[in-house]
N, C-alpha and C positions, 0 to 999 in steps of 0.2 A: 461584522458578519464575515468579512474576508479573513480576519485573524482566526475566527472560530473554524472556518473551513480549512484554513492552513493547518491548524492544530489537528483537526480530524484526519486530514490527509496524511500528516506525519505519523499519527498513531496507526492509521489503516495500513500504510506502507510498512511500518515496523512489524505489525502483526503478520502481514503477508510474507515478508522476508523470513520471519521466524518460522512460519508454518511451511515454507518452501513453495508458496504460491508464485513467487517470482519465477521459478523454473517453469511452472505451469503456464504462466502468461507468455514466457519466451517461446514455448512450444506452439502456442496459438498463432503467433505471428507467422 
């Protein structure tokens, strides 16, 4: 289950960076 969550996190982060959500999260901080 940990591996599955890790893979999901990698894909989720990859999508966020691609869509520019990373900048959005930085603004929230």
